[in-house]
C-alpha positions as a LaTeX table, in Angstrom:
\begin{tabular}{lrrr}
\hline
Residue & $x$ (\AA) & $y$ (\AA) & $z$ (\AA) \\
\hline
Met1 & $-54.36$ & $-29.40$ & 56.36 \\
Ser2 & $-51.05$ & $-30.80$ & 55.18 \\
Val3 & $-49.62$ & $-30.40$ & 51.71 \\
Ile4 & $-46.86$ & $-32.23$ & 49.91 \\
Leu5 & $-43.82$ & $-29.98$ & 49.82 \\
Gly6 & $-41.57$ & $-32.35$ & 47.91 \\
Ile7 & $-40.96$ & $-35.87$ & 46.71 \\
Gly8 & $-37.69$ & $-37.57$ & 45.91 \\
Val9 & $-36.57$ & $-40.93$ & 44.58 \\
Asp10 & $-33.12$ & $-42.44$ & 44.18 \\
Ile11 & $-31.48$ & $-45.70$ & 43.18 \\
Val12 & $-28.06$ & $-46.94$ & 44.30 \\
His13 & $-26.05$ & $-49.82$ & 42.87 \\
Val14 & $-25.03$ & $-52.11$ & 45.72 \\
Arg15 & $-21.57$ & $-52.73$ & 44.21 \\
Arg16 & $-20.78$ & $-49.03$ & 44.79 \\
Ile17 & $-21.37$ & $-49.48$ & 48.53 \\
Arg18 & $-19.42$ & $-52.77$ & 48.57 \\
His19 & $-16.47$ & $-50.78$ & 47.25 \\
Trp20 & $-16.94$ & $-48.13$ & 49.95 \\
Leu21 & $-16.87$ & $-50.85$ & 52.61 \\
Ser22 & $-13.48$ & $-51.97$ & 51.30 \\
Val23 & $-11.93$ & $-48.50$ & 51.79 \\
Asp24 & $-10.97$ & $-47.68$ & 55.39 \\
Gly25 & $-13.06$ & $-44.87$ & 56.85 \\
Leu26 & $-15.11$ & $-44.15$ & 53.71 \\
Val27 & $-18.49$ & $-45.28$ & 55.07 \\
Asp28 & $-17.84$ & $-43.14$ & 58.16 \\
Arg29 & $-18.04$ & $-40.03$ & 55.94 \\
Phe30 & $-21.53$ & $-40.82$ & 54.68 \\
Phe31 & $-23.31$ & $-42.78$ & 57.42 \\
His32 & $-24.30$ & $-42.21$ & 61.03 \\
Glu33 & $-22.59$ & $-44.65$ & 63.41 \\
Asp34 & $-25.97$ & $-46.25$ & 64.21 \\
Glu35 & $-26.49$ & $-47.03$ & 60.51 \\
Ile36 & $-23.05$ & $-48.60$ & 60.27 \\
Ala37 & $-23.63$ & $-50.75$ & 63.36 \\
Ala38 & $-27.08$ & $-51.86$ & 62.15 \\
Ser39 & $-25.74$ & $-52.78$ & 58.71 \\
Arg40 & $-22.81$ & $-54.75$ & 60.13 \\
Ser41 & $-25.24$ & $-56.77$ & 62.23 \\
Arg42 & $-26.78$ & $-57.95$ & 58.92 \\
Gly43 & $-23.57$ & $-59.74$ & 57.93 \\
Gly44 & $-23.47$ & $-60.39$ & 54.18 \\
Ala45 & $-26.37$ & $-57.97$ & 53.62 \\
Ala46 & $-24.44$ & $-54.97$ & 55.02 \\
Ala47 & $-23.84$ & $-53.39$ & 51.60 \\
Leu48 & $-27.49$ & $-53.82$ & 50.63 \\
Ser49 & $-28.60$ & $-52.17$ & 53.88 \\
Leu50 & $-26.23$ & $-49.23$ & 53.43 \\
Ala51 & $-27.19$ & $-48.85$ & 49.76 \\
Ala52 & $-30.85$ & $-48.45$ & 50.74 \\
Arg53 & $-29.89$ & $-45.90$ & 53.40 \\
Phe54 & $-27.72$ & $-43.91$ & 51.00 \\
Ala55 & $-30.57$ & $-43.90$ & 48.46 \\
Ala56 & $-32.82$ & $-42.51$ & 51.23 \\
Lys57 & $-30.37$ & $-39.67$ & 51.91 \\
Glu58 & $-30.26$ & $-38.79$ & 48.21 \\
Ala59 & $-34.06$ & $-39.01$ & 47.90 \\
Phe60 & $-34.41$ & $-36.74$ & 50.95 \\
Gly61 & $-32.22$ & $-34.11$ & 49.26 \\
Lys62 & $-34.35$ & $-34.32$ & 46.13 \\
Ala63 & $-37.55$ & $-33.99$ & 48.17 \\
Leu64 & $-36.12$ & $-30.84$ & 49.77 \\
Gly65 & $-35.70$ & $-29.40$ & 46.28 \\
Thr66 & $-32.16$ & $-28.32$ & 47.14 \\
Gly67 & $-30.22$ & $-31.53$ & 46.91 \\
Leu68 & $-27.62$ & $-32.44$ & 49.50 \\
Thr69 & $-25.41$ & $-29.40$ & 49.04 \\
Gly70 & $-24.53$ & $-27.97$ & 52.44 \\
Leu71 & $-25.89$ & $-31.00$ & 54.30 \\
Arg72 & $-23.82$ & $-33.35$ & 56.39 \\
Leu73 & $-24.91$ & $-36.86$ & 55.36 \\
Arg74 & $-24.31$ & $-38.17$ & 58.87 \\
Asp75 & $-27.09$ & $-35.75$ & 59.97 \\
Ile76 & $-29.57$ & $-37.97$ & 58.12 \\
Leu77 & $-30.15$ & $-41.20$ & 60.04 \\
Val78 & $-32.26$ & $-43.98$ & 58.51 \\
Val79 & $-33.72$ & $-46.32$ & 61.12 \\
Asn80 & $-36.27$ & $-49.12$ & 61.25 \\
Asn81 & $-39.02$ & $-49.26$ & 63.85 \\
Phe82 & $-39.92$ & $-52.42$ & 65.78 \\
Asn83 & $-42.00$ & $-53.64$ & 62.79 \\
Gly84 & $-39.18$ & $-52.93$ & 60.32 \\
Lys85 & $-40.77$ & $-49.79$ & 58.83 \\
Pro86 & $-38.03$ & $-47.37$ & 57.73 \\
Asp87 & $-37.95$ & $-43.80$ & 58.97 \\
Ile88 & $-35.62$ & $-40.81$ & 58.82 \\
Val89 & $-34.29$ & $-39.03$ & 61.91 \\
Leu90 & $-32.73$ & $-35.62$ & 61.22 \\
Phe91 & $-30.01$ & $-33.74$ & 63.09 \\
Gly92 & $-28.00$ & $-30.56$ & 62.61 \\
Ser93 & $-27.78$ & $-29.30$ & 59.04 \\
Ala94 & $-30.45$ & $-31.69$ & 57.73 \\
Leu95 & $-32.94$ & $-30.74$ & 60.44 \\
Glu96 & $-32.32$ & $-27.02$ & 59.82 \\
Arg97 & $-32.90$ & $-27.39$ & 56.07 \\
Tyr98 & $-36.03$ & $-29.51$ & 56.62 \\
Arg99 & $-37.47$ & $-26.89$ & 58.96 \\
Ser100 & $-36.54$ & $-24.05$ & 56.58 \\
Val101 & $-38.73$ & $-25.55$ & 53.82 \\
Gly102 & $-41.61$ & $-25.96$ & 56.27 \\
Gly103 & $-41.36$ & $-29.72$ & 56.73 \\
Leu104 & $-43.70$ & $-31.22$ & 59.31 \\
Ser105 & $-43.64$ & $-34.93$ & 58.48 \\
Leu106 & $-41.51$ & $-37.30$ & 56.43 \\
His107 & $-42.47$ & $-40.54$ & 54.71 \\
Leu108 & $-39.90$ & $-43.07$ & 53.51 \\
Ser109 & $-40.19$ & $-46.27$ & 51.51 \\
Leu110 & $-37.23$ & $-48.54$ & 50.72 \\
Thr111 & $-36.90$ & $-51.54$ & 48.45 \\
His112 & $-33.96$ & $-53.54$ & 47.17 \\
Glu113 & $-32.87$ & $-56.47$ & 45.08 \\
Ser114 & $-29.46$ & $-58.06$ & 44.93 \\
Asp115 & $-27.98$ & $-55.32$ & 42.70 \\
Asn116 & $-29.95$ & $-52.15$ & 43.48 \\
Ala117 & $-31.61$ & $-50.28$ & 46.33 \\
Val118 & $-34.35$ & $-47.69$ & 45.83 \\
Ala119 & $-35.75$ & $-45.07$ & 48.20 \\
Phe120 & $-38.78$ & $-42.80$ & 47.91 \\
Val121 & $-39.28$ & $-39.81$ & 50.24 \\
Val122 & $-42.26$ & $-37.48$ & 50.70 \\
Ile123 & $-42.05$ & $-34.29$ & 52.76 \\
Glu124 & $-45.31$ & $-32.82$ & 54.06 \\
Gly125 & $-45.85$ & $-29.38$ & 55.50 \\
Gly126 & $-48.71$ & $-27.19$ & 56.65 \\
\hline
\end{tabular}
């Protein structure tokens, strides 16, 4: 039987990410290279895509109950499957923290409008 270990939600203003895109190297500090490449392939929607992914990272930290302290944000990769469903792939520090709280499965939902992106994360364990 699985139980919900944590939930997290976050909202990000897209203009914040537009600013980050204008500063050399800034997005590289917060995003996995695959996220950056995927967002750039979306042309004018790059900032919106990255805003949703950053909201997912923040929501993941909230679902952990520990926040993002001690986590490398590039260790949290937000991807879309062949149907477009978003998912989180964890590496390094993020994977270690997830395992330490007993995480067995992750659920992610993303939504956005022109100005804001929202993410909701649920962590389940046994």
